[in-house]
Phi, psi and omega in degrees: 000199180277140176287166178300321178298317179294328179294325185273322184213155171247116186281135177209175180294329181265190178305144183287140173270123183272125173288148190254115178293350177258015179309138182295335181266307189246357185294127181283343181261358180270101183295334181264357183276181181282333180054044179280131180257111181273144178240141180266132172238168186305323186253353185192177174251138182231155172202148170267141180215129174240098182292147180258173178298341179300340186251017180286152165253273171288152181304127179085004182227128177288138183300135180298330177293325177292315179300316178300318180297317180297317180293321177299318179296320179299318178292320177299317179296324177296323178290315179299324180298337177270006180068033176249158174238131179203157181243145179295125178254326183211133182225128177234132181233132174252117178269114185269323179211152177298149175252130183256149174300142179085354181281128179281124185231159173243132177255134179224133178227143181209159178266135178267313187196155171228129177231101184055248182270353185260127177240130177256135181218163177223160176209152177227156173235116184233159177277174178298334179269003176092005179285124181284125179262328179204151179224137181234147174231138181214153170248128177247149176242133175282130180301146178303140179086359180273000000 
């Protein structure tokens, strides 16, 4: 997983960007957050996630904004795992099937390509049987001077 140093800072030529332990998605100190723990594997970032009723929109359905946020975080973690810093510039999510509270899911994020300041990444949300519930594509931009 990430070292303590990686949790606290992302090193770059410019001022360091501080990772936030109170992050709404992965922050371990955010009692109201999702507290998703991402793991690094050679080709991608993974996490198990079982959403609760706290994140519903319509009864029995997890809010699409929450799903989008989780997928965005997975792509961000994949970028950080490469020791890069970048911010989401464009995010597209395809919702394939509704996500229900209590459903055990796997989140996966990976980097597709980097061209100068532009990073392309993807993420998926799948069930234990491999059924894709949502897929995201994003463009991230590396801050100038990084």
